[in-house]
ROSE-4610 file (N, C-alpha, C; in Angstrom, 1 decimal, always signed):
// ROSE-4610
residu = [M/M/M/P/P/P/T/T/T/E/E/E/P/P/P/D/D/D/L/L/L/V/V/V/M/M/M/P/P/P/M/M/M/M/M/M/E/E/E/A/A/A/I/I/I/R/R/R/L/L/L/W/W/W/S/S/S/G/G/G/V/V/V/A/A/A/V/V/V/P/P/P/N/N/N/A/A/A/A/A/A/A/A/A/R/R/R/H/H/H/G/G/G/L/L/L/V/V/V/D/D/D/H/H/H/A/A/A/A/A/A/L/L/L/I/I/I/A/A/A/E/E/E/L/L/L/E/E/E/A/A/A/L/L/L/R/R/R/G/G/G/S/S/S/M/M/M/Q/Q/Q/F/F/F/E/E/E/E/E/E/E/E/E/P/P/P/S/S/S/G/G/G/F/F/F/E/E/E/A/A/A/A/A/A/L/L/L/R/R/R/D/D/D/C/C/C/R/R/R/E/E/E/S/S/S/R/R/R/A/A/A]
num = [1/1/1/2/2/2/3/3/3/4/4/4/5/5/5/6/6/6/7/7/7/8/8/8/9/9/9/10/10/10/11/11/11/12/12/12/13/13/13/14/14/14/15/15/15/16/16/16/17/17/17/18/18/18/19/19/19/20/20/20/21/21/21/22/22/22/23/23/23/24/24/24/25/25/25/26/26/26/27/27/27/28/28/28/29/29/29/30/30/30/31/31/31/32/32/32/33/33/33/34/34/34/35/35/35/36/36/36/37/37/37/38/38/38/39/39/39/40/40/40/41/41/41/42/42/42/43/43/43/44/44/44/45/45/45/46/46/46/47/47/47/48/48/48/49/49/49/50/50/50/51/51/51/52/52/52/53/53/53/54/54/54/55/55/55/56/56/56/57/57/57/58/58/58/59/59/59/60/60/60/61/61/61/62/62/62/63/63/63/64/64/64/65/65/65/66/66/66/67/67/67/68/68/68/69/69/69/70/70/70]
x = [-13.6/-12.9/-11.6/-11.4/-10.2/-9.0/-7.9/-6.6/-6.1/-5.7/-5.1/-3.7/-3.2/-1.8/-0.9/+0.3/+1.2/+1.5/+1.3/+1.6/+0.7/-0.5/-1.6/-1.2/-0.7/-0.4/+0.8/+1.9/+2.9/+2.5/+1.6/+1.1/+0.2/-0.6/-1.4/-0.4/+0.6/+1.6/+2.3/+2.7/+3.4/+2.5/+1.2/+0.2/+0.1/+0.0/-0.1/+1.2/+2.3/+3.6/+3.8/+3.5/+3.7/+2.7/+1.4/+0.4/-0.3/-0.1/-0.7/-2.2/-2.6/-4.0/-4.0/-4.9/-5.2/-6.2/-6.1/-7.1/-8.4/-9.3/-10.6/-11.7/-11.7/-12.8/-12.4/-13.4/-13.1/-13.0/-13.7/-13.5/-12.1/-11.5/-10.2/-9.2/-9.4/-8.5/-8.6/-9.8/-10.1/-9.3/-9.3/-8.5/-7.1/-6.5/-5.1/-4.9/-5.9/-5.8/-5.8/-6.6/-6.6/-5.3/-4.7/-3.4/-2.3/-2.3/-1.4/-1.5/-2.7/-2.9/-2.4/-2.6/-2.2/-0.7/+0.0/+1.5/+1.9/+1.3/+1.6/+1.4/+0.4/+0.1/+1.2/+1.6/+2.6/+3.9/+4.2/+5.5/+5.5/+4.4/+4.3/+4.6/+4.4/+4.6/+6.1/+6.8/+8.2/+9.0/+9.6/+10.4/+9.6/+8.3/+7.5/+7.1/+7.2/+6.8/+8.0/+7.8/+8.9/+8.4/+9.3/+8.9/+8.6/+7.7/+7.3/+8.5/+8.7/+9.7/+9.2/+8.0/+7.4/+7.0/+7.1/+6.6/+5.1/+4.6/+3.2/+2.4/+1.1/+0.3/+0.3/+0.3/+0.3/+1.6/+2.8/+4.0/+4.1/+3.6/+3.5/+2.6/+1.5/+0.6/+1.3/+2.0/+2.8/+3.8/+4.5/+5.6/+4.9/+3.8/+3.2/+2.7/+2.1/+1.6/+2.8/+3.9/+5.1/+5.6/+5.7/+6.2/+5.2/+3.9/+3.0/+3.0/+3.5/+3.6/+4.9/+5.9/+7.2/+7.2]
y = [-21.9/-20.6/-20.8/-20.1/-20.3/-19.8/-20.5/-20.1/-18.8/-18.0/-16.7/-16.8/-15.9/-15.9/-15.7/-16.2/-16.0/-14.6/-13.7/-12.3/-11.5/-12.1/-11.3/-11.1/-12.1/-11.9/-10.9/-11.0/-10.0/-8.6/-8.5/-7.2/-6.6/-7.4/-7.0/-6.5/-7.2/-6.9/-5.6/-5.4/-4.2/-3.0/-3.1/-2.0/-1.7/-2.7/-2.4/-1.7/-2.2/-1.6/-0.1/+0.1/+1.4/+2.4/+2.0/+3.0/+2.8/+1.7/+1.5/+1.1/+0.8/+0.4/-1.1/-1.8/-3.2/-3.2/-4.2/-4.4/-4.4/-3.5/-3.3/-4.4/-5.1/-6.0/-7.0/-7.9/-8.9/-8.3/-7.2/-6.6/-6.0/-5.4/-4.9/-6.1/-7.2/-8.3/-8.9/-8.9/-9.4/-8.5/-7.2/-6.3/-6.6/-7.1/-7.5/-8.7/-9.6/-10.8/-10.3/-9.3/-8.8/-8.1/-7.5/-6.8/-7.8/-8.9/-9.9/-10.4/-10.5/-10.9/-9.8/-8.5/-7.4/-7.4/-7.7/-7.7/-8.8/-10.0/-11.1/-10.7/-10.0/-9.6/-8.6/-7.6/-6.7/-7.4/-8.3/-9.1/-9.8/-10.3/-11.0/-10.0/-8.8/-7.8/-7.3/-7.6/-7.1/-7.4/-6.3/-6.4/-6.2/-6.2/-6.0/-4.6/-3.8/-2.4/-1.5/-0.5/+0.4/+1.8/+2.7/+4.2/+4.6/+5.5/+6.1/+6.9/+6.8/+7.7/+9.1/+9.3/+10.7/+11.1/+12.4/+12.8/+12.6/+12.4/+12.2/+13.5/+13.3/+14.4/+15.6/+15.2/+16.2/+17.0/+16.4/+17.1/+18.0/+17.5/+18.3/+19.5/+19.4/+20.5/+21.5/+21.1/+22.0/+22.8/+22.1/+22.7/+23.7/+23.3/+24.3/+25.5/+25.3/+26.5/+27.4/+26.8/+27.6/+28.4/+27.7/+28.4/+29.5/+29.3/+30.4/+31.6/+31.5/+32.6/+33.4/+32.7/+33.3/+34.3]
z = [+10.1/+9.8/+9.0/+7.9/+7.1/+7.9/+7.5/+8.2/+7.7/+8.7/+8.4/+7.9/+7.0/+6.7/+7.9/+7.9/+9.0/+9.3/+8.4/+8.5/+9.5/+9.7/+10.4/+11.9/+12.6/+14.0/+14.2/+13.4/+13.6/+13.2/+12.2/+11.9/+13.0/+13.6/+14.8/+15.9/+16.2/+17.2/+16.8/+15.6/+15.1/+15.3/+14.9/+15.1/+16.6/+17.4/+18.9/+19.4/+19.0/+19.5/+18.9/+17.7/+17.1/+17.5/+17.6/+17.9/+19.3/+19.9/+21.2/+21.0/+19.8/+19.5/+19.1/+19.7/+19.3/+18.2/+17.4/+16.3/+16.9/+16.6/+17.3/+17.1/+16.0/+15.7/+14.6/+14.4/+13.3/+11.9/+11.7/+10.3/+10.1/+11.2/+11.1/+10.9/+11.6/+11.4/+10.0/+9.5/+8.1/+7.1/+7.4/+6.6/+6.5/+7.6/+7.7/+6.8/+6.8/+5.9/+4.4/+4.1/+2.7/+2.4/+3.4/+3.2/+2.9/+3.5/+3.2/+1.7/+1.2/-0.2/-1.1/-0.7/-1.5/-1.6/-0.5/-0.6/-1.5/-1.5/-2.4/-3.8/-4.1/-5.5/-6.0/-5.1/-5.5/-5.7/-4.8/-5.0/-6.3/-6.8/-8.1/-9.2/-9.1/-10.1/-10.1/-9.1/-8.9/-10.2/-10.7/-11.9/-13.2/-13.2/-14.4/-14.6/-13.5/-13.6/-13.9/-14.8/-15.1/-15.0/-14.8/-14.8/-16.2/-16.3/-17.6/-18.2/-19.5/-20.1/-20.2/-20.4/-20.4/-19.0/-18.7/-17.4/-17.3/-16.1/-15.9/-16.3/-16.5/-16.9/-15.9/-14.6/-13.6/-13.6/-13.8/-13.9/-15.1/-16.2/-17.4/-17.3/-16.6/-16.3/-15.4/-14.4/-13.6/-14.4/-15.2/-16.0/-17.0/-17.6/-18.6/-17.8/-16.6/-15.9/-15.5/-15.1/-14.7/-15.9/-17.1/-18.3/-18.8/-18.6/-19.1/-18.2/-16.9/-16.0/-16.2/-16.8/-16.9/-18.1]
C-alpha cells in the first residue's frame, strides 16, 4: 500500500472534531489523499494567477441587465 501524505491523519482528525463524523470508508480516505495533492498543485500556482482586468462575463451581464431596466 502506498504511503499517505502526512496531511491525511490531521485532516481526518479535523473532520472528526469539527463535524463529529469519522471518515466512513477507504474511498473517503483516498479522497483525502487526492485533496493533499490538490493543495500541492495550488501551492505551485501561487503568484502566477492574477485577477482579470475586465469584469467577468457574469458581472457584465448583471450590469447590462440593470442598465436596461433603468
